[in-house]
DSSP file (Angstrom, degrees, kcal/mol; ACC not computed):
  #  RESIDUE AA STRUCTURE BP1 BP2  ACC     N-H-->O    O-->H-N    N-H-->O    O-->H-N    TCO  KAPPA ALPHA  PHI   PSI    X-CA   Y-CA   Z-CA
    1    1 A M              0   0    0      0, 0.0     2,-0.4     0, 0.0     0, 0.0   0.000 360.0 360.0 360.0 138.2   67.9  -67.0   18.1
    2    2 A I        -     0   0    0      1,-0.0     3,-0.1     4,-0.0     0, 0.0  -0.642 360.0-136.9 -85.9 132.5   65.3  -69.0   16.0
    3    3 A N     >  -     0   0    0     -2,-0.4     4,-1.7     1,-0.2     3,-0.2  -0.822   8.9-157.3 -86.1 111.9   63.3  -66.9   13.6
    4    4 A P  H  > S+     0   0    0      0, 0.0     4,-2.8     0, 0.0     5,-0.2   0.825  92.0  54.7 -62.9 -31.1   59.7  -68.2   13.9
    5    5 A K  H  > S+     0   0    0      2,-0.2     4,-2.4     1,-0.2     5,-0.2   0.915 108.6  48.7 -66.5 -43.5   58.8  -66.9   10.4
    6    6 A A  H  > S+     0   0    0     -3,-0.2     4,-1.7     2,-0.2    -1,-0.2   0.854 112.3  48.2 -63.7 -38.8   61.7  -68.9    8.9
    7    7 A V  H  X S+     0   0    0     -4,-1.7     4,-2.8     2,-0.2     5,-0.2   0.972 112.6  48.3 -71.2 -51.1   60.6  -72.0   10.7
    8    8 A T  H  X S+     0   0    0     -4,-2.8     4,-2.3     1,-0.2     5,-0.2   0.881 111.1  50.5 -55.5 -38.6   57.0  -71.6    9.6
    9    9 A A  H  X S+     0   0    0     -4,-2.4     4,-2.4     2,-0.2    -1,-0.2   0.898 111.6  48.1 -68.6 -35.0   58.0  -71.0    6.0
   10   10 A R  H  X S+     0   0    0     -4,-1.7     4,-1.4     2,-0.2    -2,-0.2   0.928 110.3  51.6 -63.5 -47.5   60.1  -74.1    6.1
   11   11 A L  H  < S+     0   0    0     -4,-2.8     4,-0.4     1,-0.2     3,-0.2   0.898 113.0  44.8 -60.6 -42.6   57.4  -76.2    7.6
   12   12 A V  H >< S+     0   0    0     -4,-2.3     3,-2.2    -5,-0.2    28,-0.4   0.947 108.9  56.3 -64.4 -49.0   54.8  -75.1    4.9
   13   13 A A  H 3< S+     0   0    0     -4,-2.4    -1,-0.2     1,-0.3    -2,-0.2   0.767 105.2  52.4 -61.5 -21.1   57.2  -75.6    2.2
   14   14 A D  T 3< S+     0   0    0     -4,-1.4     2,-0.4    -3,-0.2    -1,-0.3   0.527  91.5  95.1 -85.7  -6.0   57.7  -79.2    3.2
   15   15 A L    <   -     0   0    0     -3,-2.2    25,-2.9    -4,-0.4     2,-0.4  -0.727  58.8-159.6 -92.0 133.5   54.1  -79.9    3.2
   16   16 A S  E     -a   40   0A   0     -2,-0.4    44,-2.0    23,-0.2    45,-1.0  -0.917   3.8-165.9-117.5 142.4   52.4  -81.4    0.1
   17   17 A I  E     -ab  41  61A   0     23,-2.6    25,-2.8    -2,-0.4     2,-0.6  -0.991  12.7-148.2-128.6 124.5   48.7  -81.3   -0.7
   18   18 A L  E     -ab  42  62A   0     43,-2.5    45,-2.9    -2,-0.4     2,-0.5  -0.861  17.2-161.5 -88.3 121.5   46.8  -83.4   -3.3
   19   19 A V  E     -ab  43  63A   0     23,-3.0    25,-2.7    -2,-0.6     2,-0.5  -0.927   5.8-170.3-106.8 124.4   43.9  -81.4   -4.7
   20   20 A V  E     +ab  44  64A   0     43,-3.1    45,-2.8    -2,-0.5     2,-0.3  -0.953  24.2 135.1-122.4 114.4   41.1  -83.4   -6.4
   21   21 A D        -     0   0    0     23,-2.1     6,-0.1    -2,-0.5    47,-0.1  -0.914  45.3-148.1-159.3 127.0   38.5  -81.6   -8.4
   22   22 A D  S    S+     0   0    0     -2,-0.3     2,-1.2    45,-0.2     3,-0.1   0.633  85.4  85.5 -70.5 -17.2   36.9  -82.3  -11.8
   23   23 A D     >  -     0   0    0      1,-0.2     4,-3.3     2,-0.1     5,-0.2  -0.755  68.1-165.6 -88.9  98.6   36.4  -78.5  -12.3
   24   24 A Q  H  > S+     0   0    0     -2,-1.2     4,-2.7     1,-0.2     5,-0.2   0.839  83.0  51.7 -63.4 -34.5   39.9  -77.8  -13.7
   25   25 A G  H  > S+     0   0    0      2,-0.2     4,-2.0     1,-0.2    -1,-0.2   0.931 113.0  43.3 -63.2 -44.2   39.5  -74.1  -13.3
   26   26 A F  H  > S+     0   0    0      2,-0.2     4,-2.6     1,-0.2     5,-0.2   0.924 115.6  50.2 -57.2 -52.9   38.5  -74.3   -9.7
   27   27 A C  H  X S+     0   0    0     -4,-3.3     4,-3.0     1,-0.2     5,-0.3   0.947 110.6  49.4 -59.6 -48.2   41.2  -77.0   -9.1
   28   28 A D  H  X S+     0   0    0     -4,-2.7     4,-3.1     1,-0.2    -1,-0.2   0.917 110.2  51.1 -62.5 -43.8   43.9  -74.8  -10.7
   29   29 A I  H  X S+     0   0    0     -4,-2.0     4,-2.5     2,-0.2    -1,-0.2   0.916 111.2  46.3 -56.0 -47.0   42.9  -71.7   -8.7
   30   30 A I  H  X S+     0   0    0     -4,-2.6     4,-2.2     2,-0.2    -2,-0.2   0.915 113.8  48.9 -63.4 -42.4   43.1  -73.6   -5.4
   31   31 A C  H  X S+     0   0    0     -4,-3.0     4,-2.4    -5,-0.2    -2,-0.2   0.912 111.1  50.4 -66.5 -38.8   46.4  -75.1   -6.3
   32   32 A D  H  X S+     0   0    0     -4,-3.1     4,-2.0    -5,-0.3    -2,-0.2   0.951 112.4  47.1 -62.1 -45.6   47.8  -71.7   -7.4
   33   33 A L  H  X S+     0   0    0     -4,-2.5     4,-1.1     1,-0.2    -2,-0.2   0.846 112.4  48.9 -63.3 -35.9   46.7  -70.1   -4.1
   34   34 A L  H  <>S+     0   0    0     -4,-2.2     5,-2.4     2,-0.2    -1,-0.2   0.870 110.4  51.8 -67.2 -40.0   48.1  -73.0   -2.1
   35   35 A E  H ><5S+     0   0    0     -4,-2.4     3,-1.7     3,-0.2    -2,-0.2   0.879 106.7  53.1 -63.1 -39.8   51.4  -72.7   -4.0
   36   36 A V  H 3<5S+     0   0    0     -4,-2.0    -1,-0.2     1,-0.3    -2,-0.2   0.802 105.2  56.0 -62.0 -31.3   51.5  -68.9   -3.2
   37   37 A S  T 3<5S-     0   0    0     -4,-1.1    -1,-0.3    -5,-0.2    -2,-0.2   0.244 125.5-109.1 -88.5  15.8   51.1  -70.0    0.4
   38   38 A K  T < 5S+     0   0    0     -3,-1.7   -23,-0.2     1,-0.3    -3,-0.2   0.578  71.6 137.9  76.6  18.0   54.2  -72.1   -0.1
   39   39 A F      < -     0   0    0     -5,-2.4     2,-0.5    -8,-0.1    -1,-0.3  -0.611  58.2-119.7 -88.9 154.1   52.6  -75.6   -0.1
   40   40 A K  E     -a   16   0A   0    -25,-2.9   -23,-2.6   -28,-0.4     2,-0.4  -0.825  40.8-159.5 -90.2 132.2   53.9  -78.2   -2.6
   41   41 A V  E     -a   17   0A   0     -2,-0.5     2,-0.4   -25,-0.2   -23,-0.2  -0.933  22.6-172.7-123.7 136.3   50.8  -79.1   -4.6
   42   42 A M  E     -a   18   0A   0    -25,-2.8   -23,-3.0    -2,-0.4     2,-0.4  -0.967  18.3-154.6-119.1 143.0   49.8  -82.0   -6.8
   43   43 A R  E     -a   19   0A   0     -2,-0.4     2,-0.4   -25,-0.2   -23,-0.2  -0.937  13.9-176.4-124.3 142.2   46.5  -81.8   -8.7
   44   44 A A  E     -a   20   0A   0    -25,-2.7   -23,-2.1    -2,-0.4     3,-0.1  -0.998  17.2-157.9-135.6 136.7   44.2  -84.4  -10.1
   45   45 A Y  S    S+     0   0    0     -2,-0.4     2,-0.3   -25,-0.2   -25,-0.1   0.278  80.6  21.3 -98.5   8.1   41.1  -83.7  -12.2
   46   46 A S  S  > S-     0   0    0      1,-0.1     4,-1.9    22,-0.1   -25,-0.1  -0.970  81.1-107.1-162.9 165.7   39.5  -87.0  -11.2
   47   47 A V  H  > S+     0   0    0     24,-0.5     4,-2.9    22,-0.3     5,-0.2   0.856 119.1  58.3 -63.6 -35.8   39.5  -89.7   -8.6
   48   48 A I  H  > S+     0   0    0      1,-0.2     4,-1.9     2,-0.2    -1,-0.2   0.949 108.1  45.1 -60.2 -48.2   41.3  -92.0  -11.1
   49   49 A Q  H  > S+     0   0    0      2,-0.2     4,-2.2     1,-0.2    -1,-0.2   0.860 111.6  53.7 -59.6 -38.4   44.1  -89.5  -11.5
   50   50 A A  H  X S+     0   0    0     -4,-1.9     4,-3.3     2,-0.2     5,-0.2   0.926 107.5  49.9 -65.0 -42.8   44.3  -89.1   -7.7
   51   51 A V  H  X S+     0   0    0     -4,-2.9     4,-1.1     1,-0.2    -2,-0.2   0.882 109.9  51.1 -63.2 -37.5   44.6  -92.9   -7.2
   52   52 A D  H  X S+     0   0    0     -4,-1.9     4,-0.5    -5,-0.2    -1,-0.2   0.891 112.5  46.7 -66.3 -39.9   47.4  -92.9   -9.8
   53   53 A I  H >X S+     0   0    0     -4,-2.2     4,-2.8     1,-0.2     3,-1.4   0.930 108.3  53.9 -63.6 -44.3   49.2  -90.1   -7.9
   54   54 A L  H 3< S+     0   0    0     -4,-3.3    -1,-0.2     1,-0.3    -2,-0.2   0.745 101.6  61.8 -64.8 -20.9   48.7  -91.8   -4.5
   55   55 A G  H 3< S+     0   0    0     -4,-1.1    -1,-0.3    -5,-0.2    -2,-0.2   0.727 117.5  28.4 -73.1 -17.8   50.4  -94.9   -6.0
   56   56 A K  H << S+     0   0    0     -3,-1.4     2,-0.3    -4,-0.5    -2,-0.2   0.712 124.9  33.7-112.3 -31.5   53.6  -92.9   -6.6
   57   57 A K     <  -     0   0    0     -4,-2.8    -1,-0.2    -5,-0.1     0, 0.0  -0.875  60.0-139.6-132.6 160.4   53.5  -90.2   -3.9
   58   58 A E        -     0   0    0     -2,-0.3   -42,-0.1    -3,-0.1    -4,-0.1  -0.854  22.8-160.1-120.7  95.9   52.4  -89.7   -0.3
   59   59 A P        -     0   0    0      0, 0.0   -42,-0.2     0, 0.0     3,-0.1  -0.257  22.0-132.8 -66.1 158.5   50.8  -86.2    0.3
   60   60 A D  S    S+     0   0    0    -44,-2.0     2,-0.3     1,-0.2   -43,-0.2   0.611  91.5  11.8 -82.8 -12.9   50.6  -84.8    3.8
   61   61 A L  E     -b   17   0A   0    -45,-1.0   -43,-2.5    28,-0.1     2,-0.4  -0.983  66.4-143.7-160.8 148.6   46.9  -83.9    3.2
   62   62 A I  E     -bc  18  91A   0     28,-2.3    30,-2.7    -2,-0.3     2,-0.5  -0.973  10.2-167.9-117.6 132.2   44.2  -84.7    0.5
   63   63 A L  E     +bc  19  92A   0    -45,-2.9   -43,-3.1    -2,-0.4     2,-0.4  -0.983  20.3 175.3-120.0 114.3   41.7  -82.0   -0.5
   64   64 A T  E     -bc  20  93A   0     28,-2.5    30,-2.8    -2,-0.5   -43,-0.2  -0.948  29.3-135.5-129.9 141.0   38.8  -83.5   -2.5
   65   65 A D  E     - c   0  94A   0    -45,-2.8    30,-0.2    -2,-0.4     3,-0.1  -0.408  17.2-143.2 -75.4 164.2   35.6  -82.4   -4.1
   66   66 A V  S    S+     0   0    0     28,-0.9     7,-2.9     1,-0.2     2,-0.9   0.891  80.1  65.4 -89.8 -63.6   32.5  -84.7   -3.7
   67   67 A M        +     0   0    0      5,-0.2   -45,-0.2     6,-0.1    -1,-0.2  -0.555  64.6 138.9 -79.8 102.0   30.7  -84.4   -6.9
   68   68 A M        -     0   0    0     -2,-0.9   -22,-0.1    -3,-0.1   -23,-0.0  -0.975  52.0-103.8-138.8 148.1   32.7  -85.8   -9.8
   69   69 A P  S    S+     0   0    0      0, 0.0     2,-2.7     0, 0.0   -22,-0.3  -0.209  96.3   7.8 -68.6 166.2   31.9  -87.9  -12.8
   70   70 A E  S    S+     0   0    0    -24,-0.1     2,-0.4   -23,-0.1   -24,-0.0  -0.370 137.3  20.7  66.2 -73.9   32.8  -91.6  -12.8
   71   71 A I  S    S-     0   0    0     -2,-2.7   -24,-0.5    -4,-0.0     2,-0.1  -0.990  81.4-137.4-129.1 133.7   33.9  -91.9   -9.2
   72   72 A D    >>  -     0   0    0     -2,-0.4     4,-1.3     1,-0.1     3,-0.8  -0.451  24.7-110.6 -90.3 163.2   32.9  -89.4   -6.5
   73   73 A G  H 3> S+     0   0    0     -7,-2.9     4,-2.5     1,-0.2    -7,-0.2   0.814 113.5  64.4 -63.0 -30.6   35.2  -87.9   -3.9
   74   74 A L  H 3> S+     0   0    0     -8,-0.3     4,-2.6     2,-0.2    -1,-0.2   0.850  99.6  53.4 -59.4 -35.6   33.5  -89.9   -1.1
   75   75 A T  H <> S+     0   0    0     -3,-0.8     4,-2.6     2,-0.2    -1,-0.2   0.920 107.6  51.0 -66.6 -37.9   34.7  -93.1   -2.6
   76   76 A L  H  X S+     0   0    0     -4,-1.3     4,-2.6     2,-0.2     5,-0.2   0.922 109.3  51.6 -61.7 -44.2   38.2  -91.7   -2.6
   77   77 A V  H  X S+     0   0    0     -4,-2.5     4,-2.5     1,-0.2    -2,-0.2   0.944 111.1  46.3 -52.5 -52.8   37.7  -90.8    1.1
   78   78 A N  H  X S+     0   0    0     -4,-2.6     4,-1.6     1,-0.2    -1,-0.2   0.896 112.2  50.7 -66.1 -39.4   36.6  -94.3    2.0
   79   79 A A  H  X S+     0   0    0     -4,-2.6     4,-0.8     2,-0.2    -1,-0.2   0.913 112.8  45.7 -64.6 -38.9   39.5  -95.9    0.0
   80   80 A V  H >< S+     0   0    0     -4,-2.6     3,-0.9     1,-0.2     6,-0.3   0.951 111.2  51.9 -68.5 -47.0   42.1  -93.8    1.6
   81   81 A A  H 3< S+     0   0    0     -4,-2.5    -1,-0.2    28,-0.3    -2,-0.2   0.806 113.3  45.5 -58.1 -30.3   40.6  -94.4    5.1
   82   82 A K  H 3< S+     0   0    0     -4,-1.6    -1,-0.2    -5,-0.2    -2,-0.2   0.587  91.4  96.3 -91.8 -11.0   40.6  -98.3    4.5
   83   83 A D    XX  -     0   0    0     -3,-0.9     4,-2.3    -4,-0.8     3,-1.4  -0.702  66.1-153.5 -82.3 110.4   44.2  -98.3    3.1
   84   84 A P  T 34 S+     0   0    0      0, 0.0     4,-0.2     0, 0.0    -1,-0.2   0.808  95.5  50.9 -53.3 -29.3   46.6  -99.2    5.9
   85   85 A K  T 34 S+     0   0    0      1,-0.2     3,-0.1     2,-0.1    -5,-0.1   0.744 124.4  26.4 -79.3 -21.7   49.4  -97.3    4.2
   86   86 A R  T X4 S+     0   0    0     -3,-1.4     3,-2.6    -6,-0.3    -1,-0.2   0.456  86.7 104.9-118.4  -3.0   47.3  -94.1    3.7
   87   87 A S  T 3< S+     0   0    0     -4,-2.3    -2,-0.1     1,-0.3    -1,-0.1   0.768  80.5  54.6 -58.1 -28.2   44.8  -94.2    6.5
   88   88 A A  T 3  S+     0   0    0     -4,-0.2    -1,-0.3    -5,-0.2    -2,-0.1   0.563  80.1 110.1 -83.4  -6.6   46.6  -91.6    8.5
   89   89 A T  S <  S-     0   0    0     -3,-2.6   -28,-0.1    -9,-0.2     2,-0.1  -0.516  71.8-128.3 -64.5 123.2   46.5  -89.1    5.7
   90   90 A P        -     0   0    0      0, 0.0   -28,-2.3     0, 0.0     2,-0.4  -0.474  23.1-157.6 -76.1 150.1   44.1  -86.3    6.6
   91   91 A I  E     -c   62   0A   0     19,-0.3    21,-3.1   -30,-0.2    22,-1.2  -0.996  10.9-161.1-132.3 132.3   41.4  -85.5    4.1
   92   92 A I  E     -cd  63 113A   0    -30,-2.7   -28,-2.5    -2,-0.4     2,-0.4  -0.964  14.4-152.9-106.9 126.3   39.4  -82.3    3.7
   93   93 A V  E     -cd  64 114A   0     20,-2.9    22,-3.2    -2,-0.5     2,-0.4  -0.848  10.2-169.1-101.6 133.6   36.2  -82.7    1.7
   94   94 A M  E     +cd  65 115A   0    -30,-2.8   -28,-0.9    -2,-0.4     2,-0.3  -0.966  17.7 150.4-121.8 138.5   34.8  -79.6   -0.1
   95   95 A S  E     - d   0 116A   0     20,-1.9    22,-1.5    -2,-0.4    -2,-0.0  -0.951  49.1-141.8-166.3 144.3   31.4  -79.5   -1.7
   96   96 A A  S    S+     0   0    0     -2,-0.3     2,-1.0    20,-0.2    -1,-0.1   0.598  89.7  86.9 -79.3 -12.5   28.6  -77.2   -2.6
   97   97 A D        +     0   0    0      1,-0.1    -1,-0.1    -3,-0.1   -30,-0.0  -0.787  51.7 168.6 -89.2 105.4   26.2  -79.9   -1.6
   98   98 A T        +     0   0    0     -2,-1.0    -1,-0.1     4,-0.1    18,-0.1   0.030  19.7 142.2-105.0  22.0   25.9  -79.3    2.1
   99   99 A Q    >>  -     0   0    0      1,-0.1     4,-2.2     4,-0.0     3,-1.0  -0.408  62.1-118.5 -64.2 141.9   23.0  -81.6    2.7
  100  100 A P  H 3> S+     0   0    0      0, 0.0     4,-2.5     0, 0.0    -1,-0.1   0.772 112.9  56.5 -54.2 -30.3   23.4  -83.3    6.0
  101  101 A A  H 3> S+     0   0    0      2,-0.2     4,-2.0     1,-0.2     5,-0.1   0.865 108.4  48.9 -65.0 -38.9   23.5  -86.8    4.5
  102  102 A N  H <> S+     0   0    0     -3,-1.0     4,-1.6     2,-0.2    -1,-0.2   0.914 112.6  46.2 -67.6 -44.1   26.5  -85.6    2.3
  103  103 A I  H  X S+     0   0    0     -4,-2.2     4,-2.2     2,-0.2    -2,-0.2   0.919 113.0  50.3 -61.2 -45.1   28.3  -84.1    5.3
  104  104 A N  H  X S+     0   0    0     -4,-2.5     4,-2.9     1,-0.2     5,-0.3   0.888 107.8  53.1 -61.8 -39.7   27.7  -87.2    7.4
  105  105 A A  H  X S+     0   0    0     -4,-2.0     4,-1.6     1,-0.2    -1,-0.2   0.853 108.8  50.6 -67.4 -29.9   28.9  -89.6    4.7
  106  106 A A  H  X>S+     0   0    0     -4,-1.6     5,-2.8     2,-0.2     4,-0.8   0.935 114.7  42.7 -72.6 -42.5   32.2  -87.5    4.5
  107  107 A W  H ><5S+     0   0    0     -4,-2.2     3,-0.6     1,-0.2    -2,-0.2   0.907 116.1  47.1 -63.0 -43.8   32.7  -87.8    8.3
  108  108 A L  H 3<5S+     0   0    0     -4,-2.9    -1,-0.2     1,-0.2    -2,-0.2   0.811 108.2  58.2 -69.7 -33.4   31.7  -91.4    8.4
  109  109 A G  H 3<5S-     0   0    0     -4,-1.6   -28,-0.3    -5,-0.3    -1,-0.2   0.696 128.9 -90.3 -75.5 -17.6   34.0  -92.2    5.5
  110  110 A G  T <<5S+     0   0    0     -4,-0.8   -19,-0.3    -3,-0.6    -3,-0.2   0.503  71.2 151.9 124.3   6.4   37.0  -90.9    7.2
  111  111 A A      < -     0   0    0     -5,-2.8    -1,-0.2    -6,-0.2   -19,-0.2  -0.338  35.3-153.0 -69.2 152.2   37.2  -87.2    6.4
  112  112 A N  S    S+     0   0    0    -21,-3.1     2,-0.3     1,-0.3   -20,-0.2   0.630  76.6   3.9 -97.3 -21.1   38.9  -84.8    8.9
  113  113 A A  E     -d   92   0A   0    -22,-1.2   -20,-2.9    -7,-0.1     2,-0.4  -0.986  58.7-145.7-160.6 158.0   37.0  -81.7    7.8
  114  114 A F  E     -d   93   0A   0     -2,-0.3     2,-0.4   -22,-0.2   -20,-0.2  -0.998  14.7-168.1-129.4 126.4   34.2  -80.5    5.4
  115  115 A I  E     -d   94   0A   0    -22,-3.2   -20,-1.9    -2,-0.4     2,-0.3  -0.972  17.9-131.1-116.3 131.8   34.2  -77.2    3.8
  116  116 A S  E     -d   95   0A   0     -2,-0.4   -20,-0.2   -22,-0.2   -22,-0.0  -0.594  37.1 -97.5 -80.4 133.9   31.3  -75.7    2.0
  117  117 A K  S    S+     0   0    0    -22,-1.5     2,-0.1    -2,-0.3   -19,-0.1  -0.737 102.7  47.3 -85.4 140.9   31.9  -74.2   -1.5
  118  118 A P  S    S+     0   0    0      0, 0.0     2,-0.3     0, 0.0    -2,-0.1   0.625  81.1 158.4 -72.2 156.2   32.3  -71.4   -2.0
  119  119 A F        -     0   0    0     -2,-0.1     2,-0.2    -4,-0.1    -2,-0.1  -0.951  43.1-106.0-140.2 159.8   34.9  -70.6    0.6
  120  120 A L     >  -     0   0    0     -2,-0.3     4,-1.7     1,-0.1     5,-0.2  -0.559  27.5-126.5 -83.1 148.6   37.5  -68.1    1.3
  121  121 A I  H  > S+     0   0    0      1,-0.2     4,-2.8    -2,-0.2     5,-0.2   0.878 112.1  60.8 -64.0 -32.7   41.2  -69.3    0.9
  122  122 A E  H  > S+     0   0    0      1,-0.2     4,-3.3     2,-0.2     5,-0.2   0.949 103.4  49.8 -56.7 -46.8   41.8  -68.0    4.5
  123  123 A E  H  > S+     0   0    0      1,-0.2     4,-1.9     2,-0.2    -1,-0.2   0.869 112.0  47.6 -66.2 -32.4   39.2  -70.5    5.7
  124  124 A L  H  X S+     0   0    0     -4,-1.7     4,-2.3     2,-0.2    -1,-0.2   0.904 111.9  48.5 -73.0 -38.1   40.9  -73.3    3.8
  125  125 A I  H  X S+     0   0    0     -4,-2.8     4,-2.8     2,-0.2     5,-0.3   0.928 111.9  51.0 -65.3 -45.0   44.4  -72.4    5.0
  126  126 A E  H  X S+     0   0    0     -4,-3.3     4,-2.6    -5,-0.2    -2,-0.2   0.925 110.5  48.7 -57.0 -43.7   43.1  -72.3    8.6
  127  127 A T  H  X S+     0   0    0     -4,-1.9     4,-2.2    -5,-0.2    -1,-0.2   0.881 112.7  46.8 -64.5 -37.7   41.5  -75.6    8.2
  128  128 A I  H  X S+     0   0    0     -4,-2.3     4,-1.9     2,-0.2     6,-0.3   0.886 112.3  50.1 -66.0 -37.8   44.7  -77.1    6.8
  129  129 A D  H  <>S+     0   0    0     -4,-2.8     5,-2.9     2,-0.2     6,-1.0   0.913 112.6  48.9 -68.1 -43.4   46.8  -75.5    9.6
  130  130 A H  H ><5S+     0   0    0     -4,-2.6     3,-1.1    -5,-0.3    -2,-0.2   0.948 113.1  45.2 -60.1 -50.1   44.3  -77.0   12.2
  131  131 A I  H 3<5S+     0   0    0     -4,-2.2    -1,-0.2     1,-0.3    -2,-0.2   0.797 114.8  47.2 -73.1 -27.6   44.3  -80.4   10.8
  132  132 A L  T 3<5S-     0   0    0     -4,-1.9    -1,-0.3    -5,-0.2    -2,-0.2   0.430 114.9-116.0 -90.6   4.0   48.1  -80.6   10.4
  133  133 A G  T X 5S+     0   0    0     -3,-1.1     3,-0.6    -4,-0.4    -3,-0.2   0.729  79.9 124.6  76.5  17.9   48.5  -79.2   13.9
  134  134 A R  G > < +     0   0    0     -5,-2.9     3,-0.7    -6,-0.3    -4,-0.2   0.593  56.5  70.7 -91.8  -6.0   50.2  -76.0   12.7
  135  135 A D  G 3  S+     0   0    0     -6,-1.0    -1,-0.2     1,-0.2    -5,-0.1   0.560  92.3  59.8 -80.8  -5.9   47.8  -73.7   14.4
  136  136 A E  G <         0   0    0     -3,-0.6    -1,-0.2    -7,-0.3    -2,-0.1   0.513 360.0 360.0 -91.5  -7.1   49.2  -74.6   17.7
  137  137 A A    <         0   0    0     -3,-0.7    -1,-0.2    -4,-0.1    -2,-0.1   0.470 360.0 360.0 -82.0 360.0   52.8  -73.5   16.9
């Protein structure tokens, strides 16, 4: 008999998430919480670092902040959406700036979800599960 918990644990452990946020403390906390939830996590403290990681690895999902110095997260969303190799990679945008223009820019750029900061880790996990189709299992 198949143990559903073992299958779920294996499925989560096989999934990788790239977390992009210039607030290193926030990024580290999110990464730690995702690791506790058994995800493989890659962290980038800038879009430039994220692009470097994406040149070497293919995460199952990207979680990015919007407001960052030099290059913002929406530029990353647009670049990933236009890259034929990465366009299928789901993206969750997270931001404290919940102005309609910002949310619309995320959706129009190719994001799959928008989460307002601050958020509960449970909300983030539910959103990840939904986007990766794991809430149907």
